[in-house]
Every structure is written in C-alpha cells, then in structure tokens.
PANUMAR-164338 format. One record per atom (N, C-alpha, C): atom name; x, y, z. Coordinates in steps of 0.02 Angstrom, whole numbers. Example, Ala and Ser with C-alpha at 12.3 -4.5 7.8 and 13.67 -1.06 7.14 Angstrom:
  atom    east   north      up
     N     660    -284     390
    CA     615    -225     390
     C     660    -165     390
     N     642    -112     354
    CA     684     -53     357
     C     645       2     394
//
This chain:
  atom    east   north      up
     N    8221    3439    5404
    CA    8188    3500    5379
     C    8159    3541    5437
     N    8125    3506    5483
    CA    8095    3541    5541
     C    8150    3572    5584
     N    8204    3535    5592
    CA    8259    3560    5633
     C    8291    3622    5602
     N    8296    3622    5536
    CA    8324    3680    5501
     C    8279    3741    5510
     N    8213    3730    5505
    CA    8164    3784    5514
     C    8167    3811    5585
     N    8174    3766    5634
    CA    8178    3787    5704
     C    8241    3828    5716
     N    8296    3806    5686
    CA    8359    3842    5693
     C    8353    3914    5666
     N    8320    3920    5608
    CA    8310    3987    5578
     C    8264    4029    5621
     N    8211    3998    5649
    CA    8163    4035    5689
     C    8194    4061    5754
     N    8237    4021    5784
    CA    8269    4041    5847
     C    8314    4101    5839
     N    8339    4112    5778
    CA    8383    4168    5766
     C    8347    4231    5741
     N    8280    4226    5738
    CA    8241    4285    5719
     C    8242    4335    5776
     N    8259    4399    5764
    CA    8265    4447    5819
     C    8199    4463    5853
     N    8143    4452    5818
    CA    8078    4469    5847
     C    8044    4411    5884
     N    8077    4353    5887
    CA    8044    4294    5915
     C    8027    4302    5989
     N    8074    4326    6029
    CA    8062    4334    6101
     C    8005    4382    6114
     N    8003    4438    6076
    CA    7949    4487    6085
     C    7882    4457    6067
     N    7880    4417    6013
    CA    7818    4385    5993
     C    7791    4337    6046
     N    7836    4299    6075
    CA    7816    4252    6128
     C    7791    4289    6190
     N    7826    4344    6207
    CA    7805    4384    6265
     C    7737    4416    6253
     N    7725    4438    6191
    CA    7661    4469    6175
     C    7604    4419    6184
     N    7613    4359    6158
    CA    7561    4308    6166
     C    7549    4293    6240
     N    7603    4289    6278
    CA    7596    4275    6350
     C    7558    4330    6385
     N    7573    4394    6369
    CA    7540    4450    6401
     C    7465    4452    6383
     N    7449    4437    6320
    CA    7379    4437    6299
     C    7340    4385    6339
     N    7368    4325    6346
    CA    7334    4272    6385
     C    7325    4294    6458
     N    7378    4321    6488
    CA    7376    4342    6558
     C    7323    4396    6569
     N    7323    4448    6527
    CA    7276    4503    6536
     C    7205    4483    6519
     N    7196    4437    6472
    CA    7130    4412    6456
     C    7099    4376    6516
     N    7141    4338    6550
    CA    7118    4301    6610
     C    7105    4350    6668
     N    7152    4395    6680
    CA    7146    4441    6738
     C    7089    4491    6729
     N    7071    4507    6667
    CA    7018    4556    6655
     C    6950    4523    6645
     N    6947    4457    6658
    CA    6884    4419    6650
     C    6857    4424    6579
     N    6902    4421    6530
    CA    6882    4420    6460
     C    6873    4488    6428
     N    6884    4542    6466
    CA    6872    4610    6439
     C    6928    4632    6391
     N    6988    4604    6399
    CA    7045    4628    6360
     C    7034    4620    6284
     N    7007    4564    6264
    CA    6997    4551    6192
     C    6927    4569    6169
     N    6892    4609    6209
    CA    6825    4632    6188
     C    6832    4683    6132
     N    6780    4691    6094
    CA    6782    4738    6037
     C    6796    4809    6060
     N    6765    4830    6114
    CA    6774    4898    6139
     C    6846    4912    6159
     N    6877    4863    6192
    CA    6946    4873    6214
     C    6995    4871    6155
     N    6984    4824    6108
    CA    7027    4821    6049
     C    7023    4885    6008
     N    6965    4916    6010
    CA    6955    4980    5974
     C    7001    5033    6004
     N    7006    5033    6070
    CA    7050    5082    6103
     C    7123    5068    6090
     N    7144    5004    6095
    CA    7214    4986    6083
     C    7234    5002    6012
     N    7192    4984    5963
    CA    7208    4996    5892
     C    7208    5071    5876
     N    7168    5110    5914
    CA    7165    5182    5901
     C    7227    5218    5924
     N    7258    5195    5979
    CA    7317    5229    6006
     C    7383    5201    5979
     N    7382    5138    5957
    CA    7444    5105    5936
     C    7483    5142    5882
     N    7452    5166    5827
    CA    7491    5195    5772
     C    7537    5252    5792
     N    7516    5291    5841
    CA    7554    5351    5860
     C    7622    5333    5888
     N    7627    5281    5929
    CA    7691    5261    5955
     C    7727    5213    5907
     N    7688    5170    5874
    CA    7718    5121    5830
     C    7755    5152    5771
     N    7728    5207    5744
    CA    7763    5242    5689
     C    7831    5267    5712
     N    7834    5294    5772
    CA    7898    5317    5800
     C    7945    5258    5809
     N    7918    5202    5834
    CA    7959    5142    5846
     C    7987    5115    5780
     N    7948    5119    5727
    CA    7972    5095    5661
     C    8033    5136    5639
     N    8029    5202    5645
    CA    8085    5245    5627
     C    8146    5233    5670
     N    8136    5227    5735
    CA    8191    5215    5781
     C    8224    5147    5768
     N    8183    5097    5752
    CA    8209    5030    5737
     C    8254    5032    5675
     N    8230    5065    5622
    CA    8270    5071    5561
     C    8336    5105    5575
     N    8335    5158    5614
    CA    8397    5195    5629
     C    8444    5153    5672
     N    8417    5115    5719
    CA    8459    5073    5761
     C    8492    5017    5721
     N    8456    4989    5672
    CA    8485    4938    5629
     C    8543    4968    5589
     N    8537    5033    5574
    CA    8590    5068    5538
     C    8649    5086    5584
     N    8641    5072    5648
    CA    8696    5083    5695
     C    8695    5151    5729
     N    8639    5187    5726
    CA    8634    5253    5757
     C    8575    5255    5805
     N    8565    5313    5835
    CA    8519    5321    5891
     C    8486    5389    5886
     N    8423    5395    5905
    CA    8390    5461    5903
     C    8348    5471    5966
     N    8371    5517    6009
    CA    8335    5534    6069
     C    8287    5593    6059
     N    8289    5623    6000
    CA    8249    5684    5989
     C    8179    5671    5963
     N    8161    5607    5951
    CA    8097    5593    5918
     C    8037    5618    5959
     N    8042    5617    6025
    CA    7987    5642    6066
     C    7974    5716    6056
     N    8028    5755    6048
    CA    8021    5827    6036
     C    7998    5841    5965
     N    8023    5802    5917
    CA    8002    5809    5847
     C    7928    5792    5841
     N    7906    5744    5881
    CA    7835    5723    5883
     C    7790    5783    5898
     N    7813    5829    5940
    CA    7774    5889    5957
     C    7788    5946    5908
     N    7849    5949    5881
    CA    7869    6004    5838
     C    7831    6006    5772
     N    7820    5948    5741
    CA    7787    5946    5676
     C    7715    5972    5679
     N    7672    5947    5724
    CA    7604    5973    5725
     C    7600    6046    5747
     N    7648    6068    5790
    CA    7647    6139    5810
     C    7664    6183    5751
     N    7713    6162    5711
    CA    7731    6199    5650
     C    7671    6204    5604
     N    7638    6147    5594
    CA    7579    6145    5550
     C    7523    6191    5577
     N    7510    6188    5641
    CA    7456    6227    5671
     C    7470    6302    5667
     N    7532    6322    5681
    CA    7550    6393    5678
     C    7544    6420    5607
     N    7566    6381    5558
    CA    7560    6403    5488
     C    7487    6410    5468
     N    7444    6366    5494
    CA    7373    6370    5478
     C    7341    6433    5508
     N    7367    6455    5566
    CA    7341    6517    5596
     C    7362    6578    5554
     N    7415    6570    5514
    CA    7437    6624    5470
     C    7402    6621    5402
     N    7354    6577    5395
    CA    7315    6575    5333
     C    7332    6519    5286
     N    7380    6477    5303
    CA    7397    6421    5259
     C    7340    6370    5261
     N    7328    6337    5205
    CA    7279    6282    5205
     C    7312    6220    5234
     N    7273    6169    5246
    CA    7298    6110    5282
     C    7355    6075    5247
     N    7347    6059    5183
    CA    7397    6017    5150
     C    7466    6050    5144
     N    7471    6114    5125
    CA    7537    6147    5126
     C    7567    6150    5196
     N    7526    6163    5247
    CA    7551    6166    5316
     C    7573    6097    5339
     N    7535    6046    5321
    CA    7553    5976    5337
     C    7620    5958    5306
     N    7629    5975    5242
    CA    7692    5960    5207
     C    7750    5998    5238
     N    7738    6062    5257
    CA    7790    6102    5287
     C    7812    6073    5354
     N    7765    6047    5393
    CA    7782    6016    5457
     C    7827    5955    5447
     N    7813    5915    5396
    CA    7854    5856    5383
     C    7922    5875    5355
     N    7924    5927    5312
    CA    7988    5951    5286
     C    8032    5978    5342
     N    8002    6013    5390
    CA    8040    6038    5448
     C    8070    5979    5487
     N    8032    5925    5494
    CA    8058    5865    5528
     C    8115    5834    5489
     N    8107    5831    5423
    CA    8161    5804    5382
     C    8225    5844    5390
     N    8217    5909    5396
    CA    8276    5953    5405
     C    8310    5939    5472
     N    8270    5929    5524
    CA    8299    5912    5590
     C    8337    5845    5587
     N    8308    5797    5550
    CA    8341    5733    5541
     C    8406    5741    5502
     N    8404    5783    5451
    CA    8464    5798    5412
     C    8518    5828    5456
     N    8499    5874    5499
    CA    8547    5905    5545
     C    8577    5853    5592
     N    8534    5810    5619
    CA    8558    5757    5664
     C    8611    5714    5630
     N    8595    5693    5569
    CA    8641    5649    5533
     C    8705    5685    5512
     N    8698    5746    5486
    CA    8757    5782    5462
     C    8806    5798    5519
     N    8779    5822    5575
    CA    8822    5839    5633
     C    8857    5777    5660
     N    8819    5722    5666
    CA    8847    5660    5691
     C    8905    5636    5648
     N    8895    5637    5582
    CA    8946    5611    5536
     C    9003    5660    5525
     N    8985    5723    5516
    CA    9036    5774    5500
     C    9086    5782    5556
     N    9062    5781    5618
    CA    9106    5792    5675
     C    9123    5728    5714
     N    9101    5671    5687
    CA    9117    5605    5715
     C    9102    5602    5790
     N    9042    5623    5808
    CA    9021    5620    5879
     C    8964    5569    5885
     N    8955    5540    5943
    CA    8901    5490    5952
     C    8833    5521    5939
     N    8790    5485    5903
    CA    8723    5510    5889
     C    8683    5520    5953
     N    8701    5484    6006
    CA    8668    5493    6070
     C    8675    5566    6093
     N    8735    5595    6084
    CA    8748    5664    6105
     C    8713    5713    6059
     N    8719    5702    5993
    CA    8688    5747    5944
     C    8613    5751    5956
     N    8581    5694    5962
    CA    8508    5694    5967
     C    8483    5714    6037
     N    8526    5706    6087
    CA    8509    5732    6154
     C    8505    5808    6150
     N    8553    5838    6116
    CA    8551    5911    6107
     C    8490    5932    6067
     N    8474    5894    6013
    CA    8416    5910    5972
     C    8351    5901    6010
     N    8350    5855    6057
    CA    8290    5846    6100
     C    8272    5911    6134
     N    8322    5944    6164
    CA    8309    6007    6199
     C    8294    6064    6151
     N    8331    6066    6095
    CA    8322    6120    6047
     C    8253    6118    6014
     N    8232    6058    5992
    CA    8168    6051    5958
     C    8110    6065    6007
     N    8118    6044    6069
    CA    8065    6057    6119
     C    8060    6132    6132
     N    8117    6165    6137
    CA    8117    6237    6148
     C    8086    6274    6089
     N    8103    6253    6028
    CA    8074    6284    5968
     C    7998    6276    5968
     N    7975    6217    5989
    CA    7903    6204    5991
     C    7867    6253    6037
     N    7896    6265    6096
    CA    7866    6311    6144
     C    7869    6383    6117
     N    7926    6401    6087
    CA    7935    6469    6062
     C    7886    6486    6006
     N    7879    6441    5957
    CA    7835    6457    5901
     C    7761    6454    5921
     N    7747    6419    5977
    CA    7678    6418    6001
     C    7658    6483    6035
     N    7708    6522    6054
    CA    7695    6584    6090
     C    7672    6572    6161
     N    7683    6511    6186
    CA    7663    6494    6254
     C    7593    6468    6260
     N    7554    6474    6206
    CA    7485    6449    6206
     C    7474    6406    6144
     N    7442    6349    6151
    CA    7428    6308    6092
     C    7380    6342    6044
     N    7398    6349    5980
    CA    7353    6381    5932
     C    7290    6338    5921
     N    7236    6370    5905
    CA    7173    6334    5894
     C    7171    6310    5822
     N    7154    6247    5813
    CA    7149    6219    5746
     C    7078    6231    5718
     N    7075    6249    5655
    CA    7011    6256    5621
     C    6988    6187    5599
     N    6946    6156    5641
    CA    6927    6087    5630
     C    6893    6077    5562
     N    6852    6126    5542
    CA    6816    6119    5478
     C    6862    6124    5418
     N    6924    6148    5428
    CA    6971    6154    5372
     C    7019    6096    5367
     N    7009    6046    5411
    CA    7055    5989    5414
     C    7018    5924    5395
     N    7045    5886    5348
    CA    7014    5821    5330
     C    7031    5767    5381
     N    7007    5776    5442
    CA    7025    5730    5497
     C    7006    5658    5482
     N    6951    5647    5445
    CA    6929    5579    5430
     C    6982    5539    5394
     N    7024    5573    5356
    CA    7077    5538    5318
     C    7132    5511    5364
     N    7135    5536    5425
    CA    7188    5518    5471
     C    7164    5482    5534
     N    7108    5504    5561
    CA    7085    5476    5626
     C    7013    5452    5626
     N    6981    5453    5567
    CA    6911    5429    5565
     C    6908    5353    5574
     N    6853    5330    5604
    CA    6844    5258    5616
     C    6817    5224    5553
     N    6835    5160    5545
    CA    6811    5121    5488
     C    6811    5047    5506
     N    6787    5005    5461
    CA    6790    4933    5471
     C    6732    4907    5511
     N    6728    4840    5518
    CA    6675    4808    5557
     C    6676    4831    5630
     N    6620    4857    5653
    CA    6616    4880    5722
     C    6656    4943    5735
     N    6679    4976    5681
    CA    6718    5038    5688
     C    6778    5028    5735
     N    6812    4971    5729
    CA    6868    4955    5774
     C    6930    4997    5759
     N    6944    5008    5694
    CA    7006    5040    5675
     C    6996    5113    5656
     N    7048    5152    5668
    CA    7051    5220    5643
     C    7089    5220    5577
     N    7081    5273    5538
    CA    7118    5279    5475
     C    7193    5281    5488
     N    7213    5305    5547
    CA    7284    5307    5565
     C    7315    5238    5565
     N    7274    5187    5579
    CA    7299    5118    5580
     C    7319    5097    5509
     N    7280    5118    5459
    CA    7297    5104    5390
     C    7361    5139    5369
     N    7369    5202    5390
    CA    7430    5239    5376
     C    7490    5202    5406
     N    7483    5183    5469
    CA    7537    5147    5504
     C    7553    5082    5469
     N    7501    5043    5451
    CA    7512    4978    5420
     C    7548    4986    5353
     N    7525    5035    5312
    CA    7556    5046    5247
     C    7629    5067    5254
     N    7643    5112    5301
    CA    7711    5136    5310
     C    7756    5081    5337
     N    7731    5042    5385
    CA    7771    4987    5413
     C    7789    4935    5360
     N    7740    4919    5318
    CA    7752    4871    5264
     C    7803    4899    5214
     N    7795    4963    5197
    CA    7840    4996    5150
     C    7912    4996    5176
     N    7921    5016    5240
    CA    7988    5018    5269
     C    8016    4947    5275
     N    7972    4899    5292
    CA    7993    4829    5297
     C    8018    4803    5230
     N    7982    4819    5176
    CA    8004    4799    5109
     C    8068    4834    5089
     N    8073    4898    5107
    CA    8133    4937    5092
     C    8194    4905    5125
     N    8184    4882    5187
    CA    8239    4852    5225
     C    8255    4782    5201
     N    8204    4745    5182
    CA    8214    4674    5166
     C    8222    4656    5094
     N    8200    4701    5048
    CA    8199    4682    4978
     C    8237    4729    4931
     N    8272    4778    4957
    CA    8307    4826    4914
     C    8381    4831    4931
     N    8418    4859    4885
    CA    8489    4872    4898
     C    8499    4919    4957
     N    8454    4968    4962
    CA    8458    5015    5018
     C    8455    4978    5085
     N    8410    4929    5089
    CA    8404    4889    5151
     C    8469    4851    5166
     N    8499    4824    5114
    CA    8563    4789    5123
     C    8617    4838    5146
     N    8616    4898    5119
    CA    8664    4950    5139
     C    8655    4969    5212
     N    8591    4974    5233
    CA    8576    4991    5303
     C    8604    4939    5350
     N    8592    4875    5336
    CA    8617    4821    5379
     C    8693    4818    5378
     N    8723    4827    5319
    CA    8796    4825    5314
     C    8827    4884    5351
     N    8797    4943    5345
    CA    8823    5002    5379
     C    8820    4994    5455
     N    8765    4967    5479
    CA    8758    4957    5551
     C    8796    4897    5576
     N    8804    4846    5533
    CA    8838    4785    5554
     C    8913    4792    5561
     N    8945    4821    5510
    CA    9018    4830    5514
     C    9037    4886    5466
     N    9042    4946    5493
    CA    9051    5006    5453
     C    9114    5004    5408
     N    9173    4985    5434
    CA    9232    4984    5390
     C    9224    4938    5330
     N    9193    4880    5339
    CA    9182    4834    5283
     C    9133    4865    5233
     N    9081    4898    5258
    CA    9032    4930    5213
     C    9066    4985    5172
     N    9108    5024    5203
    CA    9145    5077    5167
     C    9193    5047    5116
     N    9225    4991    5134
    CA    9271    4958    5088
     C    9235    4931    5027
     N    9171    4914    5034
    CA    9132    4888    4978
     C    9104    4944    4935
     N    9117    5007    4954
    CA    9094    5064    4915
     C    9024    5087    4932
     N    8996    5064    4987
    CA    8928    5085    5008
     C    8932    5157    5033
     N    8888    5202    5010
    CA    8889    5272    5034
     C    8861    5277    5104
     N    8900    5255    5152
    CA    8875    5248    5221
     C    8850    5314    5251
     N    8882    5369    5234
    CA    8861    5434    5262
     C    8791    5451    5238
     N    8778    5442    5173
    CA    8712    5457    5146
     C    8659    5408    5173
     N    8678    5346    5182
    CA    8632    5296    5209
     C    8610    5316    5280
     N    8658    5336    5321
    CA    8643    5356    5390
     C    8600    5419    5391
     N    8616    5468    5351
    CA    8577    5530    5349
     C    8506    5515    5327
     N    8498    5471    5276
    CA    8431    5453    5253
     C    8391    5420    5309
     N    8422    5378    5349
    CA    8388    5345    5405
     C    8369    5395    5459
     N    8413    5443    5473
    CA    8396    5496    5521
     C    8336    5535    5497
     N    8334    5551    5432
    CA    8278    5590    5405
     C    8213    5551    5407
     N    8215    5487    5388
    CA    8155    5445    5390
     C    8129    5441    5462
     N    8174    5432    5510
    CA    8156    5427    5580
     C    8120    5491    5604
     N    8147    5548    5586
    CA    8117    5612    5607
     C    8050    5624    5574
     N    8045    5608    5509
    CA    7981    5619    5473
     C    7926    5574    5502
     N    7943    5512    5518
    CA    7892    5468    5547
     C    7870    5492    5616
     N    7918    5518    5655
    CA    7900    5546    5721
     C    7854    5606    5713
     N    7869    5650    5666
    CA    7828    5708    5653
     C    7758    5689    5629
     N    7755    5640    5584
    CA    7690    5618    5558
     C    7648    5588    5614
     N    7679    5549    5658
    CA    7643    5520    5714
     C    7616    5575    5760
     N    7655    5628    5770
    CA    7632    5684    5811
     C    7573    5719    5780
     N    7574    5728    5714
    CA    7517    5759    5680
     C    7454    5717    5688
     N    7462    5652    5682
    CA    7404    5607    5691
     C    7374    5615    5761
     N    7418    5619    5813
    CA    7393    5626    5881
     C    7357    5693    5890
     N    7384    5745    5861
    CA    7352    5811    5868
     C    7284    5813    5832
     N    7279    5780    5774
    CA    7215    5777    5739
     C    7164    5737    5779
     N    7188    5688    5818
    CA    7143    5650    5861
     C    7121    5691    5921
     N    7169    5727    5952
    CA    7154    5765    6013
     C    7122    5833    5997
     N    7140    5862    5940
    CA    7112    5927    5921
     C    7151    5987    5944
     N    7209    5975    5977
    CA    7249    6032    6002
     C    7323    6014    6003
     N    7366    6057    5975
    CA    7439    6043    5975
     C    7473    6070    6038
     N    7480    6029    6088
    CA    7512    6050    6151
     C    7588    6045    6145
     N    7625    6094    6171
    CA    7699    6091    6168
     C    7729    6033    6206
     N    7691    6005    6253
    CA    7717    5951    6295
     C    7707    5881    6265
     N    7675    5877    6207
    CA    7662    5812    6176
     C    7728    5774    6165
     N    7725    5709    6175
    CA    7783    5667    6159
     C    7836    5663    6212
     N    7827    5695    6269
    CA    7878    5692    6321
     C    7885    5620    6347
     N    7945    5594    6346
    CA    7957    5525    6367
     C    7946    5473    6313
     N    7919    5495    6255
    CA    7904    5448    6201
     C    7967    5417    6172
     N    8022    5457    6171
    CA    8084    5431    6142
     C    8108    5367    6177
     N    8099    5365    6244
    CA    8122    5307    6281
     C    8076    5247    6269
     N    8011    5259    6262
    CA    7965    5205    6245
     C    7980    5177    6176
     N    7996    5222    6128
    CA    8011    5199    6060
     C    8075    5158    6058
     N    8126    5180    6095
    CA    8188    5142    6099
     C    8176    5074    6132
     N    8135    5075    6185
    CA    8119    5013    6220
     C    8083    4965    6172
     N    8036    4992    6132
    CA    7999    4950    6084
     C    8047    4919    6033
     N    8095    4958    6009
    CA    8143    4933    5960
     C    8187    4878    5991
     N    8210    4890    6052
    CA    8253    4842    6086
     C    8214    4778    6104
     N    8153    4787    6129
    CA    8111    4729    6145
     C    8099    4688    6082
     N    8092    4722    6025
    CA    8081    4688    5961
     C    8142    4656    5931
     N    8199    4662    5965
    CA    8259    4627    5942
     C    8312    4669    5910
     N    8302    4735    5904
    CA    8353    4778    5874
     C    8413    4783    5921
     N    8473    4782    5892
    CA    8534    4786    5932
     C    8559    4858    5936
     N    8582    4879    5995
    CA    8610    4946    6002
     C    8676    4953    5963
     N    8706    4896    5946
    CA    8768    4897    5909
     C    8757    4900    5833
     N    8695    4893    5812
    CA    8679    4898    5741
     C    8681    4832    5704
     N    8651    4832    5644
    CA    8653    4774    5601
     C    8602    4720    5614
     N    8570    4721    5672
    CA    8521    4669    5690
     C    8455    4701    5707
     N    8401    4671    5683
    CA    8334    4695    5698
     C    8288    4689    5639
     N    8224    4702    5651
    CA    8174    4699    5597
     C    8118    4749    5613
     N    8085    4772    5560
    CA    8029    4818    5570
     C    7972    4783    5606
     N    7961    4719    5589
    CA    7910    4680    5623
     C    7924    4678    5698
     N    7987    4670    5716
    CA    8005    4669    5787
     C    7988    4734    5822
     N    8003    4791    5789
    CA    7986    4856    5818
     C    7912    4864    5828
     N    7872    4840    5779
    CA    7799    4844    5784
     C    7774    4801    5842
     N    7801    4740    5848
    CA    7782    4696    5903
     C    7801    4727    5970
     N    7860    4758    5973
    CA    7881    4791    6034
     C    7833    4847    6054
     N    7812    4887    6005
    CA    7764    4942    6019
     C    7697    4914    6042
     N    7674    4860    6008
    CA    7611    4829    6027
     C    7615    4799    6097
     N    7673    4772    6114
    CA    7682    4743    6181
     C    7678    4796    6236
     N    7709    4854    6223
    CA    7705    4909    6272
     C    7634    4934    6279
     N    7598    4941    6222
    CA    7528    4962    6224
     C    7485    4911    6261
     N    7500    4847    6249
    CA    7463    4793    6281
     C    7471    4796    6357
     N    7532    4807    6379
    CA    7545    4810    6451
     C    7510    4870    6482
     N    7515    4928    6448
    CA    7483    4989    6473
     C    7408    4978    6481
     N    7377    4952    6429
    CA    7305    4941    6430
     C    7285    4885    6477
     N    7323    4830    6476
    CA    7307    4772    6517
     C    7312    4786    6591
     N    7360    4828    6611
    CA    7367    4845    6682
     C    7306    4885    6706
     N    7280    4928    6663
    CA    7221    4967    6682
     C    7161    4921    6691
     N    7151    4876    6643
    CA    7094    4829    6647
     C    7101    4782    6706
     N    7163    4765    6724
    CA    7175    4719    6779
     C    7177    4755    6847
     N    7166    4822    6845
    CA    7165    4862    6906
     C    7231    4860    6943
     N    7286    4861    6905
    CA    7353    4864    6933
     C    7373    4938    6938
     N    7405    4958    6992
    CA    7427    5027    7001
     C    7468    5050    6941
     N    7448    5105    6910
    CA    7481    5130    6849
     C    7554    5148    6860
     N    7573    5160    6922
    CA    7643    5176    6937
     C    7690    5118    6922
     N    7663    5058    6913
    CA    7704    5000    6897
     C    7718    4995    6822
     N    7687    5038    6781
    CA    7694    5033    6709
     C    7767    5039    6686
     N    7802    5091    6709
    CA    7871    5102    6689
     C    7916    5045    6714
     N    7901    5020    6773
    CA    7939    4963    6799
     C    7930    4903    6752
     N    7868    4892    6730
    CA    7854    4835    6687
     C    7890    4842    6620
     N    7889    4903    6591
    CA    7923    4913    6527
     C    7998    4903    6534
     N    8027    4928    6589
    CA    8098    4920    6601
     C    8117    4847    6609
     N    8079    4811    6649
    CA    8093    4740    6660
     C    8084    4701    6596
     N    8034    4720    6557
    CA    8021    4686    6494
     C    8078    4697    6444
     N    8105    4757    6443
    CA    8161    4772    6399
     C    8221    4729    6414
     N    8238    4725    6478
    CA    8295    4683    6499
     C    8281    4609    6483
     N    8221    4587    6500
    CA    8204    4517    6489
     C    8205    4500    6414
     N    8180    4545    6372
    CA    8179    4532    6300
     C    8249    4527    6271
     N    8294    4572    6293
    CA    8363    4571    6269
     C    8398    4506    6290
     N    8390    4487    6353
    CA    8420    4425    6378
     C    8390    4365    6340
     N    8324    4366    6332
    CA    8290    4311    6297
     C    8312    4305    6224
     N    8318    4362    6189
    CA    8341    4361    6120
     C    8411    4334    6114
     N    8456    4355    6159
    CA    8525    4331    6158
     C    8528    4256    6169
     N    8487    4232    6216
    CA    8487    4160    6232
     C    8460    4120    6173
     N    8405    4144    6142
    CA    8376    4108    6086
     C    8423    4106    6026
     N    8457    4163    6012
    CA    8504    4164    5956
     C    8562    4116    5969
     N    8585    4115    6031
    CA    8641    4070    6049
     C    8620    3997    6039
     N    8559    3980    6061
    CA    8534    3912    6053
     C    8526    3895    5979
     N    8503    3944    5940
    CA    8494    3933    5869
     C    8560    3920    5833
     N    8611    3960    5850
    CA    8676    3952    5818
     C    8709    3886    5839
     N    8696    3864    5900
    CA    8727    3802    5925
     C    8692    3740    5898
     N    8631    3747    5874
    CA    8593    3689    5850
     C    8624    3661    5787
     N    8637    3598    5787
    CA    8668    3565    5728
     C    8614    3541    5681
     N    8626    3555    5617
    CA    8578    3535    5565
     C    8615    3490    5515
     N    8585    3433    5499
    CA    8617    3388    5451
     C    8616    3418    5381
     N    8670    3409    5346
    CA    8676    3437    5278
     C    8630    3400    5230
//
C-alpha cells in the first residue's frame, strides 16, 4: 500500500516544486536569522503573491491545454488602464471594472481565434498581442497615467488587510477562491477532462468529439481575464495605473507554471503546481533580499530553478513509472 502511494506521489507534477519550496524556506529562514517566517515578512509575501499567482494560474491552465500566452504581462496593464480611463469619463467603479475584464476576455478570444483559425503557433499570436496590447495601453493613457478617484473605489474589497495580525490582504482571498475554482474545474468536471485531452493528444480528442477549438478559446479567455484581474488588484494597491505595469511578468508566470510541473507539450500539470511555482518565485525574491544577496542574481536563480524543476520532475516521473507495485 505504501509503495503504491509512493509511486502515485512520484508522478505528481507538482512534487519537485513542493520539495524545492520547502528547501528554500529552510535555507532563507536560516540565512535571515529567523526573519523570513516572521509575521511582518509573511505579511509582505502574502500581500504581493496574489498578483503574480493569478497570472500563473491562467497560464498553467492554458499550458495544460497545449497552448501558450506571452501577452499576459501586457494584458495585466491593459485592464486597469481601461478601467481607470473609463472612470475619468464618469463611469462608476463597477461598470468600469467589468468593462476592463470584458476587454481582456476579448483579447483572449482574439488570441484563441487567430491561433486556431490560421493554424499558427500560439507563441507567435500572443507575441504579437504582447506588443499590440502594450501599445494600446500607452495610447489610451494619453502618455500620462490617469488619476484614480480613491473615494469612489471600494479598495477594501480587494486590497484591505484582514485576519490575525492583519497578515493577509483581501486579494489573497480572491486568489484562493479563484485557484480553488479553477482547480475544481480542471479536476472534477468534463471541461477539465476536455482540457487535458486537448493538450495531451489533439487528434484523439477530436476523434472523441471534444470541441477542441472552443476548449482552447475558453482557456485563452480565462487566462487573459485572470491576468487583467491581477493587474487591477495591483493598481488598487498602488493607487496608479502605470502603462509599464507587468513588463516581464509573462516570463515569470510561464516559469511558475513550468516549475510547478506543467508541460510545454500540454496535457500535464496542475493548478496547485502553478501556485507552488509562483510562491517559490516570490519566496526566492523575498528571501534574497532578507539574506542580503545582490538582487541581480534573482533572474539567474529563477532561470536555474526552472531548469532544475523540469529535470527533477522528469526524473521523479521516470522513477515513479519504473517502480513496480504488487497487484
């Protein structure tokens, strides 16, 4: 029984990331003389985590479906800029908020439709959308970030602190609820089975009658909406929608998904893995600061971690498949 459980655990895509996360927490706790797990530091980590983790959740879902989105960093800035500009024209918060998310959904729809209709790699489609969405963000801003009417925005619902010691922001609850919802969607519904089948082996999925085109488009739209929502949360925290927000975020989100066990070939991965990957990147970023390590090493660490996690996951899966279990 134990051997069977071990065999199943070794084949979990998020196992390597989980082990690396535990190792990094121990290392940074020691190097920071106990400051890493202090309440004040955990408050900072938990406050920043949702903004990248939401993007990582969407990217992970899309990668499991066998596609890729490089435009999430630009969409991250586009949604709050759209919302802020509409508010300067007299719109109230909630209609402007909804319009920002609808605009993101439309960009996701375009990404999916162009990729499928013209049978081109999603890498190329979303690379083009990365530049287009970033340019639109700058254009609609007029070159200057619009001022948000703070008193007209229910910021407490998104970024207000709560809980014992005020450790968590409301954004953490939003992130947790969305991650659980997407996780259940992927693991407990027909749609989740369709996503894995579409990413795992497209011809077989089509032969089974799965609407693969609609499944992919839906994943593109979910990915874009989550990126836009994460951007809105960051702007509500900062108080200003800058056109440069989210630059480089797409690569961190992809790294989080890959570190969490998602395969670039599709069909393999989990939402939990994407969340662990995002938490691991945040942990390294924060831990290096506390350990007084030169911040220029951060990208090197994320890159090395990505390669190490992929190699580790492949090795663990191979060991798991090779392990013999008595019937």
